[in-house]
C-alpha positions as CSV (number, residue, x, y, z in Angstrom):
1,M,48.0,-146.5,77.3
2,N,47.0,-143.1,78.7
3,R,49.7,-142.2,81.2
4,V,49.2,-139.3,83.6
5,K,52.3,-137.3,84.5
6,P,52.9,-137.3,88.3
7,P,52.7,-134.0,90.1
8,S,55.9,-132.1,90.9
9,L,56.8,-131.9,94.6
10,P,55.8,-128.2,94.7
11,V,52.4,-128.9,93.3
12,L,51.9,-131.8,95.7
13,H,52.9,-129.6,98.6
14,I,50.5,-126.9,97.4
15,M,47.6,-129.4,97.4
16,L,48.6,-130.7,100.8
17,V,48.4,-127.2,102.2
18,L,45.0,-126.7,100.7
19,A,43.9,-130.0,102.2
20,D,44.1,-128.1,105.6
21,G,41.7,-125.4,104.3
22,A,41.4,-122.5,102.0
23,R,44.5,-120.3,101.7
24,H,45.6,-117.3,99.6
25,G,48.8,-117.5,97.5
26,Y,51.2,-116.0,100.0
27,A,49.9,-118.2,102.8
28,I,50.4,-121.3,100.6
29,K,54.0,-120.2,99.9
30,Q,54.7,-119.7,103.6
31,S,53.1,-123.1,104.6
32,V,55.0,-125.0,102.0
33,E,58.3,-123.5,103.0
34,Q,57.6,-124.1,106.7
35,R,56.5,-127.7,106.2
36,T,59.6,-128.5,104.1
37,D,62.0,-126.6,106.4
38,G,62.8,-124.3,103.5
39,A,63.7,-127.2,101.1
40,I,61.0,-126.1,98.7
41,R,60.8,-122.4,98.1
42,L,58.1,-121.1,95.8
43,G,58.8,-118.0,93.9
44,P,55.8,-116.0,92.6
45,G,56.1,-117.4,89.1
46,T,56.2,-121.0,90.2
47,L,53.5,-120.6,92.7
48,Y,51.0,-118.7,90.5
49,E,51.7,-120.9,87.5
50,A,51.0,-124.0,89.6
51,I,47.8,-122.4,90.9
52,Q,46.7,-121.5,87.4
53,R,47.3,-125.1,86.2
54,L,45.5,-126.6,89.1
55,E,42.6,-124.3,88.5
56,E,42.5,-125.1,84.8
57,A,42.5,-128.8,85.7
58,G,39.6,-128.3,88.0
59,Q,41.6,-129.4,91.0
60,I,41.3,-126.1,92.9
61,A,38.9,-123.3,92.8
62,E,38.8,-119.7,94.0
63,T,36.6,-119.4,97.1
64,A,35.2,-116.6,99.2
65,A,37.3,-115.3,102.1
66,D,34.3,-115.5,104.5
67,G,35.5,-115.9,108.0
68,L,39.2,-115.9,106.9
69,E,41.1,-112.9,108.4
70,T,44.5,-111.5,108.1
71,A,46.9,-111.3,111.0
72,N,45.7,-107.8,111.9
73,G,42.1,-108.8,111.9
74,Q,41.0,-107.2,108.7
75,E,39.2,-109.1,106.0
76,A,41.7,-110.1,103.4
77,Q,41.5,-108.6,99.9
78,R,43.2,-111.6,98.4
79,R,42.2,-114.6,96.3
80,Y,41.7,-117.7,98.3
81,Y,41.8,-121.2,96.9
82,R,40.4,-124.5,98.0
83,L,40.6,-128.1,96.8
84,T,37.7,-129.3,94.6
85,E,36.3,-132.8,94.7
86,R,38.5,-133.5,91.7
87,G,41.4,-132.1,93.6
88,W,40.7,-134.3,96.6
89,A,40.5,-137.4,94.4
90,T,43.7,-136.5,92.6
91,L,45.6,-135.8,95.8
92,R,44.5,-139.2,97.3
93,K,45.5,-141.0,94.1
94,D,48.9,-139.2,93.9
95,L,49.7,-139.9,97.6
96,Q,48.8,-143.5,97.1
97,A,51.2,-143.7,94.2
98,F,54.0,-142.1,96.2
99,G,53.2,-144.5,99.0
100,Q,53.6,-147.4,96.7
101,L,56.9,-146.0,95.4
102,I,58.2,-145.7,99.0
103,D,57.1,-149.3,99.7
104,V,59.1,-150.5,96.7
105,A,62.1,-148.5,97.9
106,R,61.8,-149.9,101.4
107,A,61.8,-153.4,100.0
108,N,65.3,-152.8,98.6
109,P,67.9,-153.9,101.2
110,R,70.3,-151.2,100.2
111,L,67.7,-148.4,100.7
112,R,65.7,-149.8,103.6
113,K,68.0,-148.5,106.3
114,G,67.7,-144.9,105.2
115,L,63.9,-145.0,104.8
116,A,63.0,-146.5,108.1
């Protein structure tokens, strides 16, 4: 049987951020930390290693920064990333698997109350 390792929570959060549109590395980091209320903090090593693995797996790709601007209005000189079709398919599959796991947990009477 060919088992696929589920993504780590940081990787899943990176992909969720990119589902909202192209971002550069620092914007990904900020979005993940904001969405998780600081529970997941991505250091540079973790962030860029995850980006590299996602790129190598064909799940994200570098994209042009056309139309994307920095806070001060200047064209960013950063690398922007977007989900590829493979990335979208993987994200959907992973979220479905997590959803099934949550459904199983909710079916347990001892866990149901905390997962409502």
